[in-house]
N, CA, C and O atoms as a MOPAC input file, in Angstrom:
PM7 MOZYME 1SCF
protein

 N      0.83400 1    -1.17500 1     0.00000 1
 C      0.00000 1     0.00000 1     0.00000 1
 C      0.88100 1     1.24100 1     0.00000 1
 O      1.83400 1     1.32500 1     0.77500 1
 N      0.57800 1     2.17800 1    -0.84100 1
 C      1.33800 1     3.42200 1    -0.91500 1
 C      0.49200 1     4.56500 1    -0.39000 1
 O     -0.71300 1     4.63000 1    -0.63400 1
 N      1.13800 1     5.46500 1     0.33200 1
 C      0.47700 1     6.65000 1     0.87000 1
 C      1.31200 1     7.87300 1     0.52200 1
 O      2.54100 1     7.81700 1     0.55800 1
 N      0.66300 1     8.95900 1     0.19000 1
 C      1.34700 1    10.23200 1     0.01600 1
 C      1.26900 1    10.94900 1     1.35800 1
 O      0.18300 1    11.14600 1     1.90400 1
 N      2.41300 1    11.33100 1     1.87800 1
 C      2.48400 1    11.97200 1     3.19300 1
 C      3.12400 1    13.33600 1     3.02100 1
 O      4.20400 1    13.45400 1     2.44400 1
 N      2.45700 1    14.36400 1     3.52100 1
 C      2.99300 1    15.72000 1     3.44800 1
 C      3.95300 1    15.97200 1     4.59800 1
 O      3.76400 1    15.47200 1     5.70700 1
 N      4.97600 1    16.75000 1     4.31700 1
 C      5.95800 1    17.13600 1     5.33200 1
 C      5.87700 1    18.64800 1     5.47100 1
 O      5.92700 1    19.36900 1     4.47400 1
 N      5.74800 1    19.14400 1     6.73200 1
 C      5.64500 1    20.59000 1     6.91800 1
 C      7.02300 1    21.24600 1     6.93800 1
 O      8.04500 1    20.57500 1     6.79100 1
 N      7.03700 1    22.55700 1     7.12000 1
 C      8.29800 1    23.31500 1     7.06100 1
 C      9.29200 1    22.91100 1     8.14600 1
 O     10.49200 1    23.14400 1     7.99900 1
 N      8.81200 1    22.31600 1     9.22200 1
 C      9.69700 1    21.85000 1    10.30100 1
 C     10.21800 1    20.44200 1    10.04100 1
 O     11.05400 1    19.94400 1    10.79600 1
 N      9.73300 1    19.79200 1     8.98200 1
 C     10.15200 1    18.43300 1     8.67400 1
 C      9.28800 1    17.38100 1     9.33100 1
 O      9.59900 1    16.19100 1     9.27800 1
 N      8.20200 1    17.81700 1     9.95100 1
 C      7.30300 1    16.89200 1    10.62100 1
 C      6.35500 1    16.26100 1     9.61400 1
 O      5.82700 1    16.93500 1     8.72900 1
 N      6.14800 1    14.96100 1     9.76200 1
 C      5.18100 1    14.28200 1     8.91100 1
 C      4.21100 1    13.51700 1     9.78500 1
 O      4.51900 1    13.17700 1    10.92800 1
 N      3.03700 1    13.24800 1     9.23900 1
 C      2.01100 1    12.50500 1     9.96300 1
 C      1.70900 1    11.23000 1     9.20100 1
 O      1.33700 1    11.26300 1     8.02800 1
 N      1.87400 1    10.10800 1     9.88100 1
 C      1.54000 1     8.82900 1     9.26300 1
 C      0.03300 1     8.64300 1     9.32100 1
 O     -0.58400 1     8.94000 1    10.34400 1
 N     -0.56600 1     8.16100 1     8.25300 1
 C     -2.00500 1     7.91200 1     8.26200 1
 C     -2.38800 1     6.92800 1     9.37500 1
 O     -1.63300 1     6.01100 1     9.69900 1
 N     -3.57300 1     7.13900 1     9.95000 1
 C     -4.01900 1     6.31300 1    11.07200 1
 C     -3.99900 1     4.82700 1    10.74000 1
 O     -3.54200 1     4.02600 1    11.55500 1
 N     -4.47900 1     4.44400 1     9.57300 1
 C     -4.51400 1     3.02600 1     9.21600 1
 C     -3.10600 1     2.42800 1     9.21800 1
 O     -2.92000 1     1.28800 1     9.64300 1
 N     -2.13000 1     3.17500 1     8.75600 1
 C     -0.74200 1     2.70700 1     8.73700 1
 C     -0.19700 1     2.58900 1    10.15700 1
 O      0.46100 1     1.60400 1    10.49100 1
 N     -0.47000 1     3.59600 1    10.99700 1
 C     -0.02400 1     3.53300 1    12.39900 1
 C     -0.61000 1     2.32100 1    13.09700 1
 O      0.07900 1     1.65200 1    13.86800 1
 N     -1.88600 1     2.03000 1    12.83000 1
 C     -2.54100 1     0.88800 1    13.47400 1
 C     -1.89500 1    -0.42400 1    13.02700 1
 O     -1.66800 1    -1.31200 1    13.84900 1
 N     -1.59900 1    -0.55100 1    11.74000 1
 C     -0.96200 1    -1.77500 1    11.24600 1
 C      0.42600 1    -1.95900 1    11.83100 1
 O      0.85000 1    -3.08700 1    12.08000 1
 N      1.14200 1    -0.85600 1    12.05200 1
 C      2.49600 1    -0.92800 1    12.61000 1
 C      2.49900 1    -1.03800 1    14.13300 1
 O      3.53700 1    -1.30000 1    14.74000 1
 N      1.33300 1    -0.83900 1    14.74600 1
 C      1.26000 1    -0.91400 1    16.20800 1
 C      1.78000 1     0.33700 1    16.88100 1
 O      2.18500 1     0.28900 1    18.04300 1
 N      1.77600 1     1.45900 1    16.17600 1
 C      2.24300 1     2.72600 1    16.75500 1
 C      1.03800 1     3.40500 1    17.38100 1
 O      0.08000 1     3.75700 1    16.69400 1
 N      1.09900 1     3.58600 1    18.70600 1
 C     -0.01800 1     4.19100 1    19.42100 1
 C      0.44700 1     5.46100 1    20.11500 1
 O      1.57200 1     5.53200 1    20.60900 1
 N     -0.42100 1     6.45700 1    20.14900 1
 C     -0.10500 1     7.68900 1    20.86900 1
 C      1.17800 1     8.31000 1    20.36700 1
 O      1.31200 1     8.63400 1    19.18700 1
 N      2.09700 1     8.46700 1    21.25900 1
 C      3.37600 1     9.09400 1    20.92300 1
 C      4.44600 1     8.03000 1    20.71200 1
 O      5.51800 1     8.09800 1    21.31400 1
 N      4.16700 1     7.06600 1    19.87500 1
 C      5.11900 1     5.99600 1    19.60100 1
 C      6.32500 1     6.48700 1    18.82200 1
 O      6.45100 1     7.67200 1    18.51200 1
 N      7.18800 1     5.56800 1    18.51900 1
 C      8.40100 1     5.89600 1    17.77500 1
 C      8.50300 1     5.02000 1    16.54700 1
 O      7.97700 1     3.90800 1    16.50600 1
 N      9.18900 1     5.54200 1    15.55100 1
 C      9.52000 1     4.75300 1    14.37400 1
 C     11.00800 1     4.88800 1    14.11100 1
 O     11.65400 1     5.83300 1    14.56500 1
 N     11.53000 1     3.94100 1    13.38000 1
 C     12.92800 1     3.97300 1    12.96000 1
 C     12.92900 1     4.32500 1    11.48300 1
 O     12.26100 1     3.66700 1    10.68600 1
 N     13.67000 1     5.35100 1    11.11600 1
 C     13.81700 1     5.74300 1     9.71700 1
 C     15.20900 1     5.32300 1     9.26400 1
 O     16.21400 1     5.72200 1     9.85300 1
 N     15.25600 1     4.51400 1     8.21300 1
 C     16.53100 1     4.00500 1     7.71100 1
 C     16.67100 1     4.36400 1     6.23300 1
 O     15.78100 1     4.09400 1     5.42600 1
 N     17.77700 1     4.96500 1     5.90400 1
 C     18.04300 1     5.30400 1     4.50300 1
 C     18.60900 1     4.07600 1     3.79900 1
 O     19.55300 1     3.45200 1     4.28200 1
 N     18.02800 1     3.74000 1     2.66300 1
 C     18.50600 1     2.61500 1     1.86000 1
 C     18.76000 1     3.10000 1     0.43800 1
 O     18.48300 1     4.25400 1     0.11000 1
 N     19.28000 1     2.23000 1    -0.39100 1
 C     19.51700 1     2.59900 1    -1.78800 1
 C     18.20500 1     2.90900 1    -2.50500 1
 O     18.17900 1     3.69600 1    -3.45100 1
 N     17.11000 1     2.28400 1    -2.04700 1
 C     15.80400 1     2.49100 1    -2.67200 1
 C     15.07300 1     3.71600 1    -2.13900 1
 O     14.13100 1     4.18800 1    -2.77600 1
 N     15.48000 1     4.23700 1    -0.99700 1
 C     14.80500 1     5.38100 1    -0.37700 1
 C     14.83200 1     5.26500 1     1.13300 1
 O     15.81400 1     4.79800 1     1.71100 1
 N     13.75700 1     5.68900 1     1.77100 1
 C     13.66700 1     5.65300 1     3.22700 1
 C     12.72200 1     4.52500 1     3.64100 1
 O     11.62200 1     4.39600 1     3.10500 1
 N     13.16200 1     3.71700 1     4.59500 1
 C     12.33500 1     2.65800 1     5.15400 1
 C     11.93700 1     3.09300 1     6.56200 1
 O     12.79300 1     3.46500 1     7.36500 1
 N     10.64500 1     3.04800 1     6.85900 1
 C     10.13700 1     3.36400 1     8.19000 1
 C      9.67400 1     2.07300 1     8.84800 1
 O      8.93800 1     1.28900 1     8.24900 1
 N     10.11900 1     1.85500 1    10.10200 1
 C      9.71200 1     0.67400 1    10.85700 1
 C      9.28200 1     1.09200 1    12.25200 1
 O      9.78700 1     2.07200 1    12.80000 1
 N      8.35900 1     0.35300 1    12.81300 1
 C      7.96900 1     0.61800 1    14.19100 1
 C      9.19400 1     0.42500 1    15.08300 1
 O      9.99200 1    -0.48700 1    14.86600 1
 N      9.33200 1     1.26900 1    16.06100 1
 C     10.46900 1     1.18200 1    16.96900 1
 C     10.00700 1     1.30800 1    18.40300 1
 O      8.85900 1     1.66100 1    18.67500 1
 N     10.90600 1     1.01600 1    19.30800 1
 C     10.60600 1     1.13300 1    20.72400 1
 C     11.89400 1     1.52000 1    21.44600 1
 O     12.98500 1     1.11500 1    21.04400 1
 N     11.76300 1     2.29300 1    22.49600 1
 C     12.92200 1     2.70200 1    23.29000 1
 C     12.72000 1     2.24900 1    24.72800 1
 O     11.62300 1     2.35900 1    25.27500 1
 N     13.77200 1     1.74600 1    25.32700 1
 C     13.72400 1     1.30800 1    26.70900 1
 C     14.63700 1     2.19700 1    27.54000 1
 O     15.78700 1     2.42800 1    27.16600 1
 N     14.13600 1     2.69700 1    28.66300 1
 C     15.00700 1     3.51000 1    29.51300 1
 C     16.08100 1     2.63300 1    30.14600 1
 O     15.82900 1     1.48200 1    30.50200 1
 N     17.25900 1     3.18200 1    30.27800 1
 C     18.33700 1     2.45800 1    30.94600 1
 C     18.88100 1     3.32600 1    32.07300 1
 O     18.76000 1     4.55000 1    32.04400 1
 N     19.46500 1     2.69100 1    33.03900 1
 C     20.07100 1     3.41200 1    34.15100 1
 C     21.56400 1     3.14400 1    34.12500 1
 O     21.99800 1     1.99300 1    34.07400 1
 N     22.33900 1     4.20400 1    34.16000 1
 C     23.78700 1     4.06600 1    34.22900 1
 C     24.17600 1     4.12500 1    35.70700 1
 O     23.85600 1     5.09400 1    36.39700 1
 N     24.85600 1     3.10600 1    36.18500 1
 C     25.18300 1     3.02200 1    37.59700 1
 C     26.52700 1     3.67800 1    37.90300 1
 O     27.53500 1     3.41600 1    37.24800 1
 N     26.50800 1     4.53500 1    38.91700 1
 C     27.74300 1     5.13500 1    39.39800 1
 C     28.44900 1     4.13200 1    40.29600 1
 O     27.86400 1     3.12400 1    40.69100 1
 N     29.70900 1     4.40900 1    40.61600 1
 C     30.44800 1     3.53600 1    41.52900 1
 C     29.75800 1     3.47900 1    42.89100 1
 O     29.74200 1     2.43200 1    43.53900 1
 N     29.18900 1     4.60300 1    43.32200 1
 C     28.49500 1     4.64400 1    44.61000 1
 C     27.25600 1     3.74500 1    44.58600 1
 O     26.97300 1     3.05300 1    45.56300 1
 N     26.51500 1     3.75500 1    43.46700 1
 C     25.30400 1     2.93200 1    43.35000 1
 C     25.67100 1     1.44800 1    43.31600 1
 O     24.96800 1     0.62400 1    43.90100 1
 N     26.75100 1     1.10800 1    42.64400 1
 C     27.21100 1    -0.28500 1    42.60500 1
 C     27.62700 1    -0.73000 1    44.00100 1
 O     27.34600 1    -1.86200 1    44.39300 1
 N     28.29200 1     0.14000 1    44.75900 1
 C     28.68000 1    -0.18300 1    46.13300 1
 C     27.44200 1    -0.41300 1    46.99800 1
 O     27.44200 1    -1.28300 1    47.86800 1
 N     26.38300 1     0.37100 1    46.75800 1
 C     25.13000 1     0.18500 1    47.48600 1
 C     24.53300 1    -1.19500 1    47.18600 1
 O     24.06000 1    -1.87700 1    48.09500 1
 N     24.55500 1    -1.60000 1    45.93100 1
 C     24.07000 1    -2.93400 1    45.56500 1
 C     24.87500 1    -4.00300 1    46.29800 1
 O     24.31400 1    -4.95100 1    46.84700 1
 N     26.19400 1    -3.83700 1    46.29800 1
 C     27.06000 1    -4.81500 1    46.96600 1
 C     26.73000 1    -4.91700 1    48.44900 1
 O     26.67400 1    -6.01800 1    48.99600 1
 N     26.51000 1    -3.77500 1    49.10800 1
 C     26.16700 1    -3.78600 1    50.53600 1
 C     24.84100 1    -4.51200 1    50.76000 1
 O     24.70800 1    -5.29700 1    51.69900 1
 N     23.87700 1    -4.25000 1    49.90600 1
 C     22.57000 1    -4.90300 1    50.04600 1
 C     22.67900 1    -6.40500 1    49.86100 1
 O     22.03700 1    -7.16700 1    50.58400 1
 N     23.48000 1    -6.83600 1    48.90700 1
 C     23.68000 1    -8.26900 1    48.68100 1
 C     24.33300 1    -8.90900 1    49.90000 1
 O     23.94000 1    -9.99600 1    50.32300 1
 N     25.33400 1    -8.23200 1    50.46500 1
 C     26.01500 1    -8.76000 1    51.64600 1
 C     25.03700 1    -8.92200 1    52.80400 1
 O     25.09800 1    -9.91600 1    53.52800 1
 N     24.13700 1    -7.95700 1    52.98700 1
 C     23.14300 1    -8.03600 1    54.05900 1
 C     22.19100 1    -9.20500 1    53.85200 1
 O     21.85000 1    -9.90400 1    54.80700 1
 N     21.76300 1    -9.42200 1    52.62600 1
 C     20.85400 1   -10.52800 1    52.33200 1
 C     21.55200 1   -11.85900 1    52.56600 1
 O     20.96800 1   -12.77500 1    53.14500 1
 N     22.78700 1   -11.96800 1    52.12500 1
 C     23.54000 1   -13.20900 1    52.31700 1
 C     23.70900 1   -13.48900 1    53.81000 1
 O     23.52900 1   -14.62800 1    54.24200 1
 N     24.05200 1   -12.47400 1    54.60600 1
 C     24.21100 1   -12.66500 1    56.05600 1
 C     22.89100 1   -13.08800 1    56.69200 1
 O     22.86800 1   -13.95700 1    57.56300 1
 N     21.79800 1   -12.47600 1    56.25800 1
 C     20.48900 1   -12.76100 1    56.84400 1
 C     20.04700 1   -14.19900 1    56.57600 1
 O     19.44600 1   -14.83800 1    57.44000 1
 N     20.34300 1   -14.70100 1    55.38900 1
 C     19.84500 1   -16.02000 1    55.01700 1
 C     20.91300 1   -17.11700 1    55.01400 1
 O     20.65700 1   -18.23200 1    54.56200 1
 N     22.09600 1   -16.80400 1    55.51300 1
 C     23.14500 1   -17.83100 1    55.57200 1
 C     22.90400 1   -18.72300 1    56.77300 1
 O     22.57500 1   -18.24900 1    57.86000 1
 N     23.06600 1   -19.98800 1    56.57000 1
 C     22.90200 1   -20.94900 1    57.64700 1
 C     24.26100 1   -21.55400 1    57.96500 1
 O     24.98600 1   -22.00400 1    57.07700 1
 N     24.58600 1   -21.55500 1    59.23800 1
 C     25.85500 1   -22.15700 1    59.66900 1
 C     25.57800 1   -23.58800 1    60.08400 1
 O     24.58300 1   -23.87100 1    60.75100 1
 N     26.46000 1   -24.48100 1    59.69000 1
 C     26.29900 1   -25.89700 1    60.06000 1
 C     27.18700 1   -26.24200 1    61.20800 1
 O     27.19300 1   -27.38700 1    61.66100 1

């Protein structure tokens, strides 16, 4: 299926609702735009938040693990 999509002066484009529904893009979803020899390929995309751990945060994890191990360790 081909669709003509207008692009405004800011470079923003709107995907037709039927296309968004087929791709599973809801609300403020994301797409991946990839340049190929044939043109631009648009695919549904998703982003996952990640947390970068500081040395202090890693030390906190280590302390918590040590506490759990002490709490549940059984001496024979």
